[in-house]
C-alpha positions as a LaTeX table, in Angstrom:
\begin{tabular}{lrrr}
\hline
Residue & $x$ (\AA) & $y$ (\AA) & $z$ (\AA) \\
\hline
Met1 & 0.05 & 0.44 & $-0.65$ \\
Ala2 & 1.36 & 3.36 & $-0.96$ \\
Phe3 & 0.15 & 6.17 & 1.41 \\
Thr4 & 0.52 & 9.89 & 0.05 \\
Arg5 & 1.48 & 10.73 & 3.45 \\
Ser6 & 3.36 & 9.29 & 6.99 \\
Pro7 & 0.60 & 9.89 & 10.29 \\
Val8 & 0.79 & 13.07 & 11.57 \\
Arg9 & 1.15 & 13.15 & 15.94 \\
Ser10 & $-2.18$ & 14.53 & 17.25 \\
Arg11 & $-1.71$ & 18.12 & 19.49 \\
Ser12 & $-3.96$ & 16.96 & 21.86 \\
Ala13 & $-3.41$ & 15.62 & 25.01 \\
Pro14 & $-1.36$ & 12.44 & 25.88 \\
His15 & $-2.47$ & 9.33 & 26.07 \\
Lys16 & $-1.20$ & 6.54 & 27.98 \\
Lys17 & 0.79 & 5.33 & 25.17 \\
Gly18 & 1.84 & 8.47 & 24.57 \\
Asn19 & $-0.35$ & 11.12 & 21.28 \\
Pro20 & $-2.33$ & 8.77 & 19.53 \\
Ile21 & $-1.82$ & 9.04 & 15.96 \\
Glu22 & $-4.21$ & 10.40 & 13.64 \\
Leu23 & $-4.77$ & 9.60 & 9.27 \\
Pro24 & $-4.88$ & 12.27 & 6.98 \\
Phe25 & $-8.12$ & 12.16 & 5.17 \\
Leu26 & $-6.47$ & 11.95 & 2.18 \\
Val27 & $-4.45$ & 8.21 & 3.92 \\
Tyr28 & $-6.72$ & 7.26 & 4.15 \\
Lys29 & $-9.13$ & 7.75 & 0.65 \\
Asn30 & $-6.10$ & 6.75 & $-0.93$ \\
Phe31 & $-5.93$ & 3.23 & 1.16 \\
Cys32 & $-9.85$ & 3.24 & 0.73 \\
Asn33 & $-9.46$ & 3.86 & $-3.42$ \\
Glu34 & $-6.97$ & 0.45 & $-2.89$ \\
Ile35 & $-8.71$ & $-2.16$ & $-1.67$ \\
Gly36 & $-11.72$ & $-0.34$ & $-3.70$ \\
Thr37 & $-14.20$ & 0.57 & $-0.77$ \\
Ala38 & $-13.65$ & 4.19 & $-0.79$ \\
Thr39 & $-17.37$ & 5.31 & $-2.78$ \\
Lys40 & $-18.93$ & 3.46 & 0.21 \\
Thr41 & $-16.95$ & 5.12 & 2.87 \\
Ile42 & $-17.91$ & 8.73 & 3.62 \\
Met43 & $-15.88$ & 10.35 & 6.39 \\
Pro44 & $-17.21$ & 13.69 & 8.32 \\
Leu45 & $-16.11$ & 16.51 & 8.02 \\
Thr46 & $-13.97$ & 18.31 & 10.58 \\
Gly47 & $-15.21$ & 21.42 & 12.39 \\
Lys48 & $-12.15$ & 23.58 & 10.19 \\
Gln49 & $-12.75$ & 21.58 & 7.04 \\
Lys50 & $-16.51$ & 23.10 & 7.65 \\
Arg51 & $-16.38$ & 25.97 & 7.95 \\
Arg52 & $-14.57$ & 26.86 & 4.78 \\
Gly53 & $-17.08$ & 25.18 & 2.96 \\
Arg54 & $-19.94$ & 27.95 & 4.36 \\
Gly55 & $-17.71$ & 30.04 & 3.15 \\
Arg56 & $-17.53$ & 28.89 & 0.01 \\
Gly57 & $-21.22$ & 28.06 & 0.09 \\
His58 & $-22.02$ & 31.59 & 1.27 \\
Glu59 & $-21.65$ & 33.20 & $-2.80$ \\
Leu60 & $-23.97$ & 30.09 & $-4.42$ \\
Asn61 & $-26.91$ & 30.67 & $-5.37$ \\
Pro62 & $-29.94$ & 27.48 & $-4.65$ \\
Val63 & $-29.64$ & 24.62 & $-7.22$ \\
Val64 & $-32.38$ & 22.92 & $-6.02$ \\
Leu65 & $-35.84$ & 23.86 & $-4.49$ \\
Ile66 & $-38.04$ & 21.91 & $-2.63$ \\
Gly67 & $-41.58$ & 22.31 & $-2.01$ \\
Gln68 & $-44.57$ & 21.56 & $-0.43$ \\
Gln69 & $-44.72$ & 18.50 & $-1.97$ \\
Gly70 & $-41.44$ & 17.68 & 0.12 \\
Leu71 & $-39.22$ & 15.15 & $-1.02$ \\
Asp72 & $-39.20$ & 12.69 & $-3.18$ \\
Glu73 & $-37.18$ & 10.68 & $-5.99$ \\
Arg74 & $-36.49$ & 13.11 & $-8.67$ \\
Ile75 & $-35.83$ & 15.91 & $-5.93$ \\
Ile76 & $-32.83$ & 12.72 & $-4.79$ \\
Ala77 & $-31.65$ & 12.26 & $-8.42$ \\
Ala78 & $-31.74$ & 15.96 & $-8.42$ \\
Ile79 & $-29.19$ & 16.95 & $-6.00$ \\
Lys80 & $-26.91$ & 13.37 & $-6.77$ \\
Asn81 & $-26.39$ & 14.79 & $-9.85$ \\
Ala82 & $-25.47$ & 18.17 & $-8.44$ \\
Val83 & $-23.39$ & 17.10 & $-6.06$ \\
Asp84 & $-21.51$ & 15.08 & $-8.93$ \\
Thr85 & $-21.45$ & 18.39 & $-11.12$ \\
His86 & $-20.49$ & 20.70 & $-8.59$ \\
Glu87 & $-19.09$ & 19.79 & $-5.02$ \\
Leu88 & $-20.89$ & 21.46 & $-3.00$ \\
Val89 & $-24.65$ & 22.00 & $-2.93$ \\
Lys90 & $-26.93$ & 24.56 & $-1.97$ \\
Ile91 & $-30.42$ & 23.47 & $-1.58$ \\
Lys92 & $-33.52$ & 26.03 & $-0.50$ \\
Leu93 & $-36.56$ & 24.99 & 1.17 \\
Leu94 & $-39.53$ & 27.28 & 0.13 \\
Glu95 & $-41.99$ & 28.63 & 2.33 \\
Ser96 & $-44.51$ & 26.24 & 1.62 \\
Phe97 & $-42.63$ & 22.66 & 2.61 \\
Ser98 & $-44.09$ & 21.69 & 5.67 \\
Gly99 & $-41.11$ & 19.33 & 7.11 \\
Asp100 & $-39.03$ & 20.03 & 9.77 \\
Arg101 & $-35.77$ & 21.54 & 8.99 \\
His102 & $-32.79$ & 19.76 & 10.41 \\
Glu103 & $-34.41$ & 16.80 & 9.61 \\
Thr104 & $-35.11$ & 16.55 & 5.99 \\
Ala105 & $-31.40$ & 17.67 & 5.45 \\
Glu106 & $-29.90$ & 14.79 & 7.65 \\
Glu107 & $-32.37$ & 12.54 & 5.76 \\
Leu108 & $-30.48$ & 14.23 & 2.24 \\
Ala109 & $-27.94$ & 13.93 & 3.24 \\
Ala110 & $-28.14$ & 10.44 & 3.94 \\
Lys111 & $-29.68$ & 9.52 & 0.83 \\
Thr112 & $-27.27$ & 10.80 & $-1.57$ \\
Gln113 & $-24.49$ & 10.30 & 0.34 \\
Thr114 & $-22.57$ & 13.33 & 1.10 \\
Glu115 & $-21.15$ & 15.32 & 3.61 \\
Leu116 & $-23.74$ & 17.99 & 5.22 \\
Val117 & $-22.41$ & 21.53 & 5.99 \\
Gln118 & $-24.71$ & 23.53 & 7.12 \\
Val119 & $-27.93$ & 24.41 & 7.60 \\
Leu120 & $-29.23$ & 27.57 & 7.91 \\
Gly121 & $-33.03$ & 29.05 & 7.83 \\
Lys122 & $-34.26$ & 27.04 & 5.35 \\
Thr123 & $-31.17$ & 26.66 & 3.38 \\
Ile124 & $-28.85$ & 23.67 & 3.67 \\
Leu125 & $-25.38$ & 23.09 & 1.60 \\
Leu126 & $-24.05$ & 19.71 & 1.16 \\
Tyr127 & $-20.26$ & 18.53 & 0.53 \\
Lys128 & $-18.77$ & 15.24 & $-1.32$ \\
Met129 & $-15.59$ & 15.78 & $-2.34$ \\
Ser130 & $-15.31$ & 14.63 & $-6.96$ \\
Val131 & $-13.37$ & 10.82 & $-6.37$ \\
Glu132 & $-11.92$ & 12.25 & $-10.52$ \\
Lys133 & $-11.29$ & 16.00 & $-10.14$ \\
Pro134 & $-11.98$ & 17.71 & $-7.21$ \\
Asn135 & $-12.93$ & 21.20 & $-7.96$ \\
Ile136 & $-12.87$ & 22.68 & $-3.81$ \\
Gln137 & $-10.15$ & 21.75 & $-1.94$ \\
Leu138 & $-11.67$ & 22.15 & 1.71 \\
Leu139 & $-9.03$ & 19.06 & 2.50 \\
Gln140 & $-6.26$ & 21.44 & 2.48 \\
\hline
\end{tabular}
């Protein structure tokens, strides 16, 4: 197995056997690509990565609008297509939407296999890194 970077020591409190070793996301991603599970495994974003995502998402316009019909197969397919194209997608819940926004955001993230970056008002921000050609660098 070839890793892109060596393991990095954490700056957290000392453990019984010294500091714990944390593997960066890039190392984990390359390891999963070698064993063929990268598409099935979603690594959670750190707080710093979510902050960068919120910063980049501020300037975006909503790509998908969800109204009174709620979540159905067409909406899920549209979001998957948008995430594959843009990586970072802003979704707007219209006034006619009657569901809970936080539950809807969690459900969207689970069904589209993305990471929930932010729920702000009636706006949801989702992120999924492109395996072939990543455009947005939240991992630096």
